[in-house]
C-alpha positions in Angstrom: -23.1 34.6 20.2 -19.6 35.2 19.1 -18.9 36.2 22.7 -20.5 32.9 23.9 -18.2 30.9 21.4 -15.3 32.7 22.7 -16.1 31.9 26.4 -16.8 28.3 25.6 -13.6 27.7 23.5 -11.6 29.4 26.5 -13.4 27.1 29.0 -12.7 24.1 26.8 -9.1 24.9 26.4 -8.6 25.6 30.0 -10.3 22.3 30.9 -8.0 20.4 28.4 -4.8 22.1 29.7 -5.9 21.3 33.4 -6.9 17.7 32.5 -3.5 17.1 30.7 -1.6 18.5 33.5 -3.4 16.3 36.0 -2.8 13.1 33.9 0.8 13.4 33.7 2.6 10.7 35.4 5.3 11.7 37.8 8.6 10.2 36.9 10.3 8.7 39.9 13.9 9.4 40.0 15.8 6.5 41.6 18.5 7.8 44.0 22.0 7.0 42.8 23.4 3.6 44.1 26.3 3.9 46.5 29.6 3.4 44.8 32.4 1.1 45.7 34.0 2.0 49.2 37.6 3.1 49.1 39.5 0.1 51.1 43.1 -0.5 51.7 43.2 -2.9 54.6 41.4 -6.0 55.8 41.8 -7.3 59.3 40.8 -10.7 60.5 40.5 -11.0 64.3 39.6 -14.6 65.5 38.6 -15.8 68.8 38.7 -19.5 69.8 35.2 -20.4 70.9 36.5 -22.8 73.7 39.7 -20.9 74.6 39.1 -17.2 74.6 42.9 -16.5 75.2 43.6 -17.9 71.7 43.1 -14.8 69.6 45.0 -14.9 66.3 44.8 -12.1 63.7 45.9 -11.2 60.3 46.1 -8.1 58.2 46.3 -7.5 54.5 47.2 -4.0 53.3 47.2 -2.5 49.9 47.8 1.2 50.0 48.4 1.6 46.3 44.9 1.5 44.5 46.6 1.1 41.0 48.2 -2.2 42.0 51.6 -0.9 40.8 53.0 -1.6 44.3 52.5 -5.1 45.9 50.3 -5.4 49.0 51.9 -5.6 52.5 51.5 -9.3 53.3 53.9 -9.3 56.3 51.1 -10.0 58.7 48.8 -11.9 56.5 49.1 -15.3 58.0 46.4 -16.6 60.4 47.5 -19.4 62.6 44.7 -21.7 64.0 44.6 -24.7 66.1 43.5 -28.0 64.6 40.1 -28.9 65.6 39.3 -25.4 66.9 36.3 -23.3 66.0 36.8 -19.5 65.9 34.6 -16.5 65.8 36.0 -14.2 63.2 35.3 -10.5 63.0 36.4 -8.7 59.8 37.5 -4.9 60.0 38.0 -2.8 57.0 40.1 0.3 56.8 40.8 3.1 54.3 44.2 4.0 55.4 43.6 4.7 59.1 39.8 5.4 58.8 37.5 2.5 60.0 35.1 1.8 57.2 33.4 -1.2 58.9 30.6 0.9 60.3 29.8 2.0 56.6 29.7 -1.6 55.3 27.4 -2.5 58.3 25.2 0.4 57.5 25.0 -0.8 53.8 24.7 -4.4 54.8 21.9 -5.1 52.1 24.6 -4.2 49.4 27.5 -6.2 50.7 28.7 -9.8 50.9 32.0 -11.4 52.0 33.1 -14.4 50.0 35.7 -16.9 51.0 37.7 -19.1 48.6 39.6 -21.8 50.5 42.5 -23.2 48.7 42.5 -26.9 47.9 44.3 -28.9 50.7 43.5 -26.3 53.5 41.2 -27.9 56.0 39.1 -24.9 56.8 35.4 -24.1 56.6 34.1 -20.5 56.7 30.5 -19.6 57.4 29.0 -16.1 57.5 27.1 -15.8 60.7 25.6 -12.3 60.4 22.5 -11.6 58.2 21.1 -8.3 56.5 17.6 -6.9 56.5 16.7 -8.2 52.9 13.6 -10.4 52.8 14.7 -13.1 53.1 17.7 -12.2 55.1 20.9 -12.9 53.4 24.4 -13.4 54.7 26.9 -10.4 55.0 30.2 -11.8 56.4 31.4 -9.2 58.9 31.2 -12.0 61.5 32.0 -15.5 60.7 32.6 -19.0 62.1 35.9 -20.6 60.9 36.2 -24.3 61.8 39.9 -25.7 61.5 40.3 -29.3 60.5 43.5 -31.3 60.4 46.9 -29.8 60.2 47.2 -28.1 56.9 48.1 -24.7 55.3 47.1 -22.9 52.4 45.5 -19.7 50.9 42.4 -18.0 51.8 40.9 -15.3 49.6 38.4 -13.0 51.2 36.5 -10.8 48.9 34.0 -8.0 49.7 31.5 -7.9 46.9 29.5 -4.7 46.4 25.8 -5.7 45.3 23.4 -2.8 45.4 20.0 -4.0 44.2 21.5 -7.4 43.0 22.4 -9.1 46.2 21.0 -12.6 46.1 23.3 -14.6 48.6 25.8 -15.7 46.0 29.1 -14.0 45.1 28.4 -13.6 41.3 26.5 -10.3 41.0 28.0 -6.9 41.7 31.5 -5.6 41.8 34.5 -6.1 44.1 35.2 -3.6 46.9 38.4 -5.4 48.1 40.1 -8.6 47.5 42.5 -9.9 50.1 44.8 -12.9 50.2 45.8 -14.7 53.4 47.8 -17.7 54.4 46.2 -20.0 57.0 48.3 -22.3 59.0 46.4 -25.0 61.0 48.8 -26.7 63.6 
């Protein structure tokens, strides 16, 4: 009798241990989100949609990530013809390494935003889309429409938005902020 009680108790304990092990919910560990990309240079390459020989470009370079030294803006002026429409491609570098493919590969985490200074007759529209549902703009390729003769600042900001991208510039952090002068003549 005592032997049967021991066998019964052992069986019950084994079943309880087995049952509790089977009912444990696995805790999913989310992979870490990709961090901000190290970027030093933003290049804008424009091509006039009606005159492929009209290909202005501009570059903004900041080699000092601390901000102690000012950025190199000697080539940060983009000259556009009034009334022209331009396909614009943005290229990003970390010193001499092209980071653009990494941004393209992580398109669902990135958005370029354009802040056109008051008085500058320019509109900027992102033409590429990511694979989110619904698809959201990226901004590696854009359409710039130059209006009447004017000049002013254009701030181009690459926003890093893993798991918060919604098509607006508000969420996330900033990978790179570049300041260009645009002259429409």
